[in-house]
VOLUM-483191 format. One record per residue: x, y, z of N, C-alpha, C in turn; residue number from 1; residue in three letters. Coordinates in nm, 3 decimals. Each point is the difference from the previous one (the first is absolute). Layout:
BEGIN
((X,Y,Z),(X,Y,Z),(X,Y,Z),NUM,"ALA")
...
//
This chain:
BEGIN
((-0.872,-7.874,11.946),(-0.032,-0.139,-0.026),(0.027,-0.087,0.123),1,"MET")
((0.112,0.030,0.073),(0.030,-0.079,0.119),(-0.110,0.014,0.104),2,"LYS")
((-0.053,0.120,0.016),(-0.106,0.021,0.099),(-0.126,-0.077,-0.037),3,"ASN")
((-0.034,-0.001,-0.131),(-0.117,-0.075,-0.045),(0.018,-0.148,0.027),4,"ILE")
((0.122,-0.052,-0.028),(0.026,-0.142,0.024),(-0.011,-0.033,0.148),5,"ASN")
((0.047,0.091,0.087),(-0.008,-0.023,0.143),(-0.145,-0.006,0.047),6,"LEU")
((-0.083,0.091,-0.051),(-0.142,0.001,0.036),(-0.067,-0.130,-0.043),7,"ILE")
((0.032,-0.046,-0.121),(-0.058,-0.125,-0.049),(0.043,-0.116,0.089),8,"ILE")
((0.130,-0.003,0.038),(0.050,-0.108,0.084),(-0.068,-0.003,0.134),9,"LEU")
((-0.015,0.117,0.064),(-0.065,0.006,0.129),(-0.147,-0.038,-0.009),10,"LEU")
((-0.065,0.037,-0.110),(-0.140,-0.036,-0.019),(-0.015,-0.151,-0.010),11,"SER")
((0.093,-0.064,-0.072),(-0.003,-0.146,-0.010),(0.015,-0.061,0.138),12,"ILE")
((0.093,0.057,0.081),(0.023,-0.053,0.134),(-0.124,0.014,0.088),13,"PHE")
((-0.061,0.117,-0.003),(-0.114,0.026,0.088),(-0.114,-0.097,-0.029),14,"ILE")
((-0.026,-0.025,-0.126),(-0.118,-0.077,-0.034),(0.030,-0.147,-0.025),15,"PHE")
((0.128,-0.040,-0.001),(0.033,-0.139,-0.023),(0.120,-0.041,0.082),16,"GLY")
((-0.024,-0.060,0.116),(0.109,-0.028,0.092),(0.098,-0.102,-0.055),17,"CYS")
((-0.040,-0.075,-0.102),(0.090,-0.099,-0.056),(0.117,0.060,-0.074),18,"GLU")
((0.004,0.133,-0.016),(0.109,0.065,-0.074),(0.116,0.038,0.093),19,"LYS")
((0.012,-0.064,0.114),(0.098,0.042,0.100),(0.144,-0.010,-0.049),20,"SER")
((0.028,-0.089,-0.096),(0.137,-0.015,-0.047),(0.050,0.125,-0.070),21,"ASP")
((-0.089,0.091,-0.037),(0.038,0.125,-0.064),(0.016,0.114,0.099),22,"LYS")
((-0.024,-0.027,0.128),(0.006,0.105,0.101),(0.102,-0.040,0.107),23,"ILE")
((0.112,-0.055,-0.041),(0.095,-0.057,0.093),(0.060,0.103,0.095),24,"GLU")
((-0.002,0.127,-0.039),(0.062,0.101,0.083),(-0.087,0.043,0.118),25,"GLU")
((-0.125,-0.047,0.004),(-0.088,0.039,0.111),(0.050,-0.063,0.131),26,"LEU")
((0.005,0.078,0.109),(0.048,-0.054,0.127),(-0.104,-0.087,0.067),27,"PRO")
((0.045,-0.094,0.081),(-0.091,-0.079,0.083),(0.030,0.032,0.145),28,"CYS")
((-0.097,0.056,0.071),(0.020,0.045,0.137),(-0.070,-0.088,0.102),29,"ASN")
((-0.038,-0.121,-0.039),(-0.073,-0.087,0.091),(0.091,-0.051,0.112),30,"TYR")
((-0.042,0.020,0.125),(0.069,-0.056,0.116),(-0.073,-0.125,0.044),31,"ASN")
((0.068,-0.113,0.004),(-0.068,-0.126,0.031),(0.026,-0.046,0.144),32,"ASP")
((0.036,0.094,0.089),(0.028,-0.038,0.138),(-0.030,0.116,0.094),33,"PHE")
((-0.012,-0.033,0.127),(-0.001,0.097,0.109),(0.098,-0.051,0.105),34,"LYS")
((0.025,0.080,0.103),(0.088,-0.045,0.108),(-0.083,-0.052,0.116),35,"TYR")
((0.039,-0.118,0.049),(-0.070,-0.061,0.113),(0.104,-0.070,0.087),36,"TYR")
((0.003,0.034,0.130),(0.102,-0.054,0.090),(0.141,0.022,-0.054),37,"ASN")
((0.022,0.118,-0.051),(0.132,0.043,-0.047),(0.048,-0.070,-0.127),38,"ASP")
((-0.089,-0.071,-0.067),(0.038,-0.071,-0.122),(-0.099,0.032,-0.111),39,"GLU")
((0.047,-0.002,-0.126),(-0.095,0.014,-0.112),(-0.098,-0.117,0.000),40,"PRO")
((-0.127,0.031,-0.011),(-0.107,-0.101,-0.001),(-0.070,0.007,-0.134),41,"TYR")
((0.002,-0.109,-0.080),(-0.059,0.005,-0.134),(-0.151,0.018,0.004),42,"PRO")
((-0.051,0.089,-0.085),(-0.144,0.025,-0.008),(-0.066,-0.080,-0.110),43,"LEU")
((0.076,-0.043,-0.099),(-0.057,-0.077,-0.110),(0.025,0.066,-0.134),44,"GLY")
((-0.042,-0.067,-0.104),(0.019,0.049,-0.135),(-0.105,0.105,-0.036),45,"GLU")
((0.043,0.094,-0.080),(-0.092,0.104,-0.047),(-0.110,-0.062,-0.086),46,"MET")
((-0.121,0.052,0.014),(-0.109,-0.038,-0.089),(0.004,0.085,-0.126),47,"SER")
((-0.011,-0.063,-0.114),(-0.002,0.072,-0.126),(-0.139,0.037,-0.047),48,"GLY")
((-0.101,-0.025,0.085),(-0.139,0.018,-0.043),(-0.076,0.109,0.075),49,"ASN")
((0.057,0.048,0.111),(-0.075,0.093,0.084),(0.093,0.110,0.053),50,"TYR")
((-0.058,0.115,0.030),(0.072,0.106,0.069),(-0.095,0.064,0.102),51,"ILE")
((0.057,0.085,0.085),(-0.077,0.075,0.098),(0.024,0.148,-0.023),52,"LEU")
((-0.107,0.079,0.001),(0.015,0.145,-0.008),(-0.069,0.064,0.120),53,"ILE")
((0.050,0.117,0.040),(-0.059,0.075,0.110),(-0.020,0.145,-0.038),54,"GLY")
((-0.106,0.058,0.051),(-0.034,0.139,-0.030),(-0.041,0.070,0.128),55,"SER")
((0.030,0.128,0.010),(-0.047,0.078,0.114),(-0.152,-0.012,0.010),56,"ASP")
((-0.050,-0.016,0.122),(-0.143,-0.025,0.017),(-0.087,0.120,-0.038),57,"SER")
((0.062,0.115,-0.026),(-0.077,0.116,-0.044),(-0.053,-0.017,-0.143),58,"SER")
((0.060,-0.091,-0.076),(-0.048,-0.025,-0.136),(-0.124,-0.089,0.005),59,"TYR")
((-0.095,0.028,-0.086),(-0.124,-0.077,-0.003),(0.023,-0.136,-0.064),60,"THR")
((-0.088,-0.094,0.032),(0.008,-0.132,-0.063),(-0.014,0.011,-0.151),61,"ASP")
((-0.087,0.088,-0.045),(-0.021,0.016,-0.144),(0.126,0.049,-0.071),62,"ASN")
((0.073,0.092,0.062),(0.122,0.049,-0.064),(0.106,-0.110,-0.005),63,"SER")
((0.005,-0.084,0.102),(0.094,-0.113,-0.001),(-0.039,-0.100,-0.108),64,"ILE")
((-0.130,-0.027,-0.012),(-0.046,-0.093,-0.103),(0.029,0.055,-0.140),65,"ARG")
((-0.018,0.129,-0.020),(0.028,0.060,-0.130),(0.148,-0.012,-0.035),66,"ASP")
((0.086,0.019,0.098),(0.143,-0.017,-0.025),(0.032,-0.144,-0.041),67,"PHE")
((-0.054,-0.096,0.072),(0.025,-0.141,-0.031),(-0.049,-0.034,-0.140),68,"ILE")
((-0.116,0.051,-0.036),(-0.055,-0.027,-0.134),(0.086,0.059,-0.111),69,"LYS")
((0.079,0.102,0.032),(0.081,0.067,-0.101),(0.126,-0.077,-0.036),70,"SER")
((0.031,-0.107,0.075),(0.123,-0.075,-0.021),(-0.031,-0.138,-0.059),71,"LYS")
((0.050,-0.023,-0.120),(-0.032,-0.124,-0.070),(0.076,-0.121,0.051),72,"ASP")
((0.100,0.020,0.087),(0.069,-0.118,0.053),(-0.076,-0.063,0.115),73,"TYR")
((-0.112,0.060,0.043),(-0.087,-0.064,0.098),(-0.105,-0.087,-0.068),74,"PHE")
((-0.040,-0.108,0.067),(-0.108,-0.085,-0.048),(-0.133,0.068,0.037),75,"ASP")
((-0.065,0.056,-0.099),(-0.123,0.075,0.027),(-0.122,-0.089,0.018),76,"HIS")
((0.019,-0.130,-0.014),(-0.109,-0.093,0.032),(0.001,-0.040,0.147),77,"ASN")
((0.108,0.035,0.070),(0.009,-0.033,0.142),(-0.075,0.103,0.083),78,"TYR")
((-0.087,-0.046,0.088),(-0.083,0.088,0.082),(0.073,0.028,0.131),79,"ASP")
((0.083,0.104,0.001),(0.083,0.032,0.116),(-0.082,0.072,0.108),80,"PHE")
((0.058,0.000,0.120),(-0.063,0.068,0.115),(0.095,0.105,0.054),81,"GLU")
((-0.051,0.119,0.029),(0.079,0.106,0.060),(-0.015,-0.008,0.151),82,"ILE")
((0.113,-0.014,0.071),(-0.002,-0.019,0.145),(0.035,0.129,0.072),83,"HIS")
((-0.071,0.026,0.108),(0.031,0.113,0.088),(-0.021,-0.047,0.143),84,"LYS")
((0.108,0.007,0.079),(-0.006,-0.054,0.136),(0.022,0.110,0.104),85,"GLU")
((-0.097,0.024,0.083),(0.011,0.088,0.115),(0.070,0.132,-0.029),86,"GLY")
((0.099,0.031,0.081),(0.072,0.127,-0.013),(0.132,-0.017,-0.076),87,"ASN")
((0.007,-0.101,-0.083),(0.122,-0.028,-0.076),(0.042,0.118,-0.087),88,"TYR")
((-0.096,0.069,-0.061),(0.032,0.118,-0.079),(0.017,-0.025,-0.149),89,"GLY")
((-0.005,-0.127,-0.039),(0.016,-0.036,-0.141),(-0.106,-0.102,-0.040),90,"TYR")
((-0.034,0.001,-0.127),(-0.078,-0.108,-0.060),(0.097,-0.087,-0.080),91,"LYS")
((-0.022,-0.132,0.002),(0.089,-0.087,-0.076),(-0.080,-0.102,-0.080),92,"TYR")
((0.060,-0.044,-0.111),(-0.069,-0.088,-0.094),(0.097,-0.105,-0.051),93,"VAL")
((-0.038,-0.126,0.009),(0.073,-0.107,-0.066),(-0.053,-0.014,-0.142),94,"GLY")
((0.090,0.003,-0.098),(-0.042,0.000,-0.140),(0.064,-0.116,-0.077),95,"LEU")
((-0.078,-0.055,-0.090),(0.046,-0.107,-0.086),(0.049,0.058,-0.132),96,"LYS")
((0.116,-0.048,-0.047),(0.054,0.046,-0.127),(-0.060,-0.079,-0.115),97,"LEU")
((0.002,0.058,-0.118),(-0.061,-0.065,-0.116),(0.080,-0.121,-0.046),98,"SER")
((0.130,-0.004,0.033),(0.085,-0.113,-0.035),(0.103,-0.020,0.110),99,"LYS")
((0.059,-0.120,0.002),(0.110,-0.025,0.092),(0.123,0.077,-0.046),100,"THR")
((0.060,0.077,0.091),(0.112,0.086,-0.035),(0.126,-0.038,0.078),101,"CYS")
((0.114,0.042,-0.050),(0.129,-0.028,0.062),(0.032,0.103,0.106),102,"SER")
((0.112,-0.021,0.070),(0.046,0.095,0.101),(0.010,0.141,-0.057),103,"PHE")
((0.073,0.013,-0.110),(0.027,0.132,-0.054),(-0.127,0.065,-0.055),104,"ARG")
((-0.086,-0.080,-0.057),(-0.126,0.054,-0.053),(-0.086,0.057,0.112),105,"GLU")
((-0.010,-0.074,0.110),(-0.079,0.050,0.111),(0.066,0.121,0.063),106,"ILE")
((0.134,0.002,0.005),(0.069,0.119,0.049),(-0.037,0.122,-0.083),107,"SER")
((-0.007,-0.019,-0.131),(-0.038,0.111,-0.089),(-0.144,0.042,0.024),108,"TRP")
((-0.088,-0.097,0.015),(-0.141,0.029,0.024),(-0.016,0.080,0.130),109,"ILE")
((0.068,-0.044,0.106),(-0.010,0.071,0.128),(0.050,0.143,-0.013),110,"LEU")
((0.109,0.018,-0.073),(0.052,0.135,-0.021),(-0.098,0.084,-0.080),111,"ASP")
((-0.059,-0.058,-0.101),(-0.098,0.072,-0.083),(-0.121,0.041,0.085),112,"ASP")
((-0.047,-0.089,0.084),(-0.115,0.029,0.086),(0.029,0.117,0.093),113,"ILE")
((0.121,0.002,0.055),(0.034,0.102,0.098),(0.020,0.138,-0.061),114,"GLU")
((-0.001,0.010,-0.132),(0.009,0.131,-0.064),(-0.129,0.080,0.016),115,"GLN")
((-0.109,-0.070,0.036),(-0.129,0.067,0.014),(-0.019,0.054,0.141),116,"ASN")
((-0.051,0.120,0.011),(-0.014,0.066,0.131),(-0.098,-0.072,0.092),117,"SER")
((-0.089,-0.079,-0.054),(-0.099,-0.070,0.083),(0.064,-0.115,0.077),118,"ILE")
((0.117,-0.045,-0.042),(0.065,-0.116,0.059),(0.104,0.042,0.102),119,"ILE")
((-0.011,-0.057,0.121),(0.098,0.026,0.105),(0.111,-0.105,0.001),120,"SER")
((-0.035,-0.123,-0.034),(0.100,-0.106,-0.007),(-0.052,-0.113,-0.088),121,"TYR")
((0.093,-0.078,-0.054),(-0.033,-0.118,-0.080),(0.101,-0.108,0.034),122,"ALA")
((-0.048,-0.119,0.036),(0.087,-0.104,0.054),(-0.011,-0.132,-0.076),123,"HIS")
((0.109,-0.074,0.006),(0.000,-0.138,-0.049),(-0.091,-0.086,0.087),124,"TYR")
((-0.036,-0.117,-0.052),(-0.067,-0.101,0.081),(0.085,-0.126,-0.001),125,"THR")
((-0.031,-0.091,0.093),(0.085,-0.115,0.028),(-0.084,-0.127,-0.006),126,"ILE")
((0.050,-0.100,-0.069),(-0.072,-0.127,-0.012),(-0.012,-0.067,0.137),127,"GLN")
((-0.114,-0.062,0.025),(-0.020,-0.076,0.123),(-0.104,-0.110,-0.022),128,"THR")
((0.017,-0.110,0.073),(-0.101,-0.106,0.002),(-0.092,0.011,0.121),129,"ASP")
((0.027,0.099,0.084),(-0.076,0.017,0.124),(-0.112,0.101,-0.022),130,"ASP")
((-0.122,-0.047,0.004),(-0.116,0.088,-0.016),(-0.086,-0.005,0.127),131,"CYS")
((0.066,0.015,0.115),(-0.070,0.003,0.128),(0.032,0.130,0.073),132,"THR")
((-0.086,0.036,0.094),(0.024,0.121,0.079),(0.081,-0.034,0.124),133,"ASN")
((0.011,0.096,0.093),(0.086,-0.017,0.117),(-0.050,-0.106,0.096),134,"LEU")
((-0.127,-0.040,-0.010),(-0.052,-0.107,0.085),(-0.028,-0.125,-0.082),135,"ILE")
((0.072,-0.011,-0.113),(0.002,-0.120,-0.085),(-0.134,-0.033,-0.065),136,"TRP")
((-0.083,0.102,-0.019),(-0.124,-0.019,-0.075),(0.027,0.021,-0.149),137,"GLU")
((-0.059,-0.082,-0.085),(0.016,0.017,-0.143),(-0.075,0.125,-0.046),138,"THR")
((0.069,0.085,-0.075),(-0.062,0.126,-0.043),(-0.015,0.008,-0.152),139,"ILE")
((0.040,-0.104,-0.070),(-0.014,0.000,-0.145),(0.070,-0.119,-0.061),140,"GLY")
((-0.005,-0.009,-0.133),(0.066,-0.108,-0.073),(0.131,0.042,-0.064),141,"ASP")
((0.017,0.131,-0.021),(0.123,0.051,-0.061),(0.040,0.129,0.070),142,"LEU")
((0.118,-0.001,0.059),(0.051,0.117,0.071),(0.143,0.030,-0.043),143,"CYS")
((0.040,0.124,0.017),(0.140,0.038,-0.007),(0.030,0.088,0.121),144,"VAL")
((0.125,0.004,0.039),(0.042,0.090,0.106),(0.052,0.130,-0.061),145,"ASN")
((-0.008,0.106,0.076),(0.063,0.125,-0.039),(0.034,0.074,0.129),146,"SER")
((0.014,0.131,-0.007),(0.035,0.078,0.118),(-0.057,0.140,-0.015),147,"TYR")
((-0.046,0.055,0.111),(-0.055,0.135,-0.002),(0.115,0.100,-0.007),148,"SER")
((-0.032,0.128,0.013),(0.107,0.101,0.001),(0.042,0.036,0.142),149,"ASN")
((-0.033,-0.088,0.095),(0.044,0.014,0.139),(0.112,-0.102,0.027),150,"ILE")
((0.098,0.040,0.079),(0.090,-0.097,0.059),(0.026,0.039,0.144),151,"PHE")
((0.052,-0.094,0.080),(0.010,0.018,0.145),(0.147,-0.005,0.043),152,"TYR")
((0.040,0.097,0.078),(0.140,0.013,0.042),(0.008,0.001,0.153),153,"VAL")
((0.092,-0.080,0.055),(0.023,-0.004,0.144),(0.130,0.074,0.030),154,"LYS")
((-0.010,0.108,0.077),(0.118,0.080,0.032),(0.075,-0.064,0.118),155,"VAL")
((0.129,0.032,0.010),(0.082,-0.057,0.107),(-0.016,0.075,0.131),156,"LYS")
((-0.030,0.130,-0.009),(-0.011,0.083,0.119),(-0.118,0.096,-0.017),157,"ASP")
((-0.102,-0.019,0.079),(-0.120,0.084,-0.015),(0.025,0.145,0.041),158,"THR")
((0.110,0.024,0.071),(0.032,0.136,0.040),(0.086,0.074,-0.101),159,"ASN")
((0.041,-0.069,-0.105),(0.082,0.062,-0.104),(-0.040,-0.057,-0.136),160,"ASP")
((-0.083,0.075,-0.072),(-0.044,-0.047,-0.131),(0.064,0.084,-0.112),161,"ILE")
((0.119,0.053,0.028),(0.068,0.080,-0.101),(0.035,-0.083,-0.124),162,"SER")
((0.041,-0.126,0.020),(0.029,-0.085,-0.115),(-0.126,-0.023,-0.084),163,"ASP")
((-0.113,-0.017,0.067),(-0.126,-0.017,-0.071),(-0.033,0.125,-0.081),164,"LEU")
((0.008,0.115,0.065),(-0.033,0.125,-0.070),(0.094,0.025,-0.118),165,"ASN")
((0.129,-0.028,0.017),(0.095,0.021,-0.109),(-0.026,-0.095,-0.116),166,"ASN")
((-0.035,-0.124,0.032),(-0.027,-0.098,-0.107),(-0.130,0.033,-0.072),167,"THR")
((-0.097,0.050,0.073),(-0.124,0.045,-0.063),(0.029,0.110,-0.102),168,"LEU")
((0.080,0.097,0.039),(0.034,0.110,-0.091),(0.077,-0.050,-0.122),169,"LEU")
((0.091,-0.093,0.022),(0.083,-0.051,-0.109),(-0.081,-0.078,-0.101),170,"LYS")
((-0.105,-0.068,0.046),(-0.077,-0.089,-0.088),(-0.134,0.059,-0.045),171,"THR")
((-0.033,0.119,0.050),(-0.129,0.062,-0.031),(-0.117,-0.089,0.041),172,"ASN")
((0.011,-0.054,0.120),(-0.108,-0.076,0.064),(-0.044,0.079,0.123),173,"THR")
((-0.110,-0.039,0.061),(-0.048,0.078,0.114),(-0.077,-0.089,0.098),174,"TRP")
((-0.005,0.047,0.124),(-0.064,-0.076,0.107),(-0.151,0.006,-0.014),175,"ILE")
((-0.062,-0.115,0.006),(-0.147,-0.005,0.009),(-0.043,0.012,0.145),176,"ARG")
((0.058,-0.083,0.088),(-0.027,0.011,0.143),(0.102,-0.083,0.078),177,"ASN")
((0.000,0.023,0.131),(0.078,-0.080,0.093),(-0.094,-0.097,0.068),178,"GLN")
((0.041,-0.127,0.012),(-0.086,-0.101,0.061),(-0.028,0.036,0.145),179,"ASN")
((-0.127,0.007,0.036),(-0.036,0.045,0.135),(0.029,-0.104,0.107),180,"GLN")
((0.017,-0.127,-0.041),(0.027,-0.106,0.097),(0.149,-0.038,0.003),181,"PHE")
((0.068,0.013,-0.112),(0.142,-0.029,-0.009),(0.067,0.124,-0.058),182,"MET")
((0.041,0.092,0.086),(0.042,0.132,-0.048),(0.135,0.002,-0.069),183,"ASN")
((0.066,-0.116,-0.012),(0.123,-0.006,-0.078),(-0.028,-0.035,-0.148),184,"ASP")
((-0.127,-0.021,-0.034),(-0.039,-0.030,-0.138),(-0.072,0.121,-0.061),185,"TRP")
((0.038,0.030,-0.124),(-0.062,0.108,-0.077),(-0.053,-0.055,-0.133),186,"TYR")
((-0.118,0.049,-0.040),(-0.052,-0.028,-0.133),(0.046,0.111,-0.094),187,"SER")
((0.056,-0.040,-0.112),(0.057,0.095,-0.094),(-0.071,-0.013,-0.135),188,"ILE")
((-0.026,0.114,-0.064),(-0.058,0.001,-0.135),(0.110,0.020,-0.105),189,"PHE")
((-0.015,-0.068,-0.113),(0.079,0.027,-0.120),(-0.097,0.015,-0.116),190,"ALA")
((0.036,0.080,-0.099),(-0.082,0.009,-0.120),(0.090,0.009,-0.122),191,"ASP")
((-0.055,0.036,-0.115),(0.077,0.000,-0.124),(0.111,0.104,-0.002),192,"LYS")
((-0.004,0.097,0.091),(0.104,0.102,0.007),(0.109,-0.035,0.101),193,"ASP")
((-0.014,-0.114,0.067),(0.104,-0.046,0.091),(0.115,-0.062,-0.079),194,"SER")
((0.107,-0.035,0.068),(0.118,-0.057,-0.066),(-0.021,-0.144,-0.044),195,"LYS")
((-0.114,-0.054,0.030),(-0.038,-0.134,-0.040),(-0.135,-0.032,0.058),196,"GLY")
((-0.060,-0.111,-0.043),(-0.132,-0.034,0.054),(0.015,-0.049,0.144),197,"ASP")
((-0.112,-0.031,0.064),(0.001,-0.030,0.143),(0.082,-0.124,0.033),198,"ALA")
((0.000,-0.100,-0.087),(0.081,-0.120,0.024),(0.148,0.033,-0.010),199,"LEU")
((0.037,0.072,-0.104),(0.140,0.040,-0.015),(0.045,0.088,0.116),200,"LYS")
((-0.086,0.090,0.044),(0.034,0.089,0.111),(0.010,-0.077,0.132),201,"MET")
((-0.088,-0.097,0.021),(0.010,-0.082,0.121),(0.136,-0.068,0.006),202,"ALA")
((0.044,-0.056,-0.113),(0.130,-0.065,-0.004),(0.113,0.101,0.018),203,"ASN")
((-0.014,0.115,-0.063),(0.106,0.101,0.012),(0.016,0.048,0.144),204,"TYR")
((-0.111,0.027,0.068),(0.009,0.047,0.138),(0.074,-0.102,0.086),205,"PHE")
((-0.030,-0.128,-0.021),(0.071,-0.102,0.078),(0.149,-0.002,-0.035),206,"TYR")
((0.031,0.013,-0.127),(0.138,-0.010,-0.046),(0.086,0.116,0.049),207,"GLU")
((-0.060,0.111,0.042),(0.080,0.111,0.053),(0.069,-0.038,0.131),208,"THR")
((-0.055,-0.097,0.072),(0.054,-0.038,0.129),(-0.046,0.089,0.114),209,"GLY")
((-0.084,0.098,-0.030),(-0.046,0.094,0.103),(-0.118,-0.053,0.082),210,"PHE")
((-0.064,-0.109,-0.048),(-0.127,-0.042,0.060),(0.004,-0.147,0.039),211,"PHE")
((-0.081,-0.032,0.101),(-0.008,-0.139,0.047),(-0.067,-0.090,-0.103),212,"GLU")
((-0.101,0.052,-0.066),(-0.075,-0.080,-0.097),(-0.073,0.093,-0.095),213,"ALA")
((-0.037,-0.054,-0.114),(-0.077,0.075,-0.099),(-0.080,-0.100,-0.083),214,"SER")
((-0.131,0.016,-0.002),(-0.089,-0.099,-0.061),(-0.096,0.063,-0.099),215,"GLU")
((-0.016,-0.057,-0.120),(-0.106,0.046,-0.090),(-0.136,-0.047,0.046),216,"PRO")
((-0.104,0.064,-0.049),(-0.138,-0.037,0.031),(-0.051,-0.090,-0.112),217,"ASP")
((0.020,-0.131,0.016),(-0.041,-0.097,-0.102),(-0.152,-0.016,0.004),218,"ILE")
((-0.063,0.007,-0.118),(-0.145,-0.016,-0.009),(-0.034,-0.106,-0.104),219,"ILE")
((-0.119,-0.053,0.010),(-0.045,-0.104,-0.092),(-0.114,0.053,-0.086),220,"LYS")
((0.009,-0.024,-0.131),(-0.102,0.042,-0.094),(-0.069,-0.123,-0.056),221,"LEU")
((-0.133,0.000,0.002),(-0.078,-0.112,-0.051),(-0.050,0.033,-0.140),222,"VAL")
((0.023,-0.090,-0.096),(-0.043,0.024,-0.136),(-0.108,-0.098,-0.046),223,"PHE")
((-0.015,-0.111,0.066),(-0.108,-0.094,-0.033),(-0.052,-0.063,0.128),224,"GLU")
//
């Protein structure tokens, strides 16, 4: 009977985000800051309406669409776009939820999404009033910020990256490449099997004290 009640409770949660008061034990893993100039820099409040998912680029667009259609907590009236950029290696999608959800509800949704083999990572999104690109052109009427599964680490000594290699092993992250123009910077990948998402890992790498800097790859998603 207890198992049946648990299934019913989780079903209510999945399809009705307003039931969050019954799921108080769910953890909230949202990080609302990054490190900038040696200080925590606020990124903003979490958005309760959108999330970001990423999939290995070997999966077809149709298989990604079928997965999204299988989840009732997504707004299936929203016409999403699957993005693939250059040699990034992943496809990513900004998705609208069917209802506004709380921290813990979205944490549960992200965890549920990552149980599927097609998903490499699932991330929170961040509220923003800025809907312009890097050269201040307007790119839409409604945007949220998020972050890819890349983060950037600056080593203290390019001749000794043992601290980098040890931290990679400890966190189950891996090097994407070394910057060809600034060889003290490395691009690092994190996914759902890492010790945390790319934002959490960027903060963790800095907090070890082994590195000069560590930055997440903040991206902007346009929804209207």
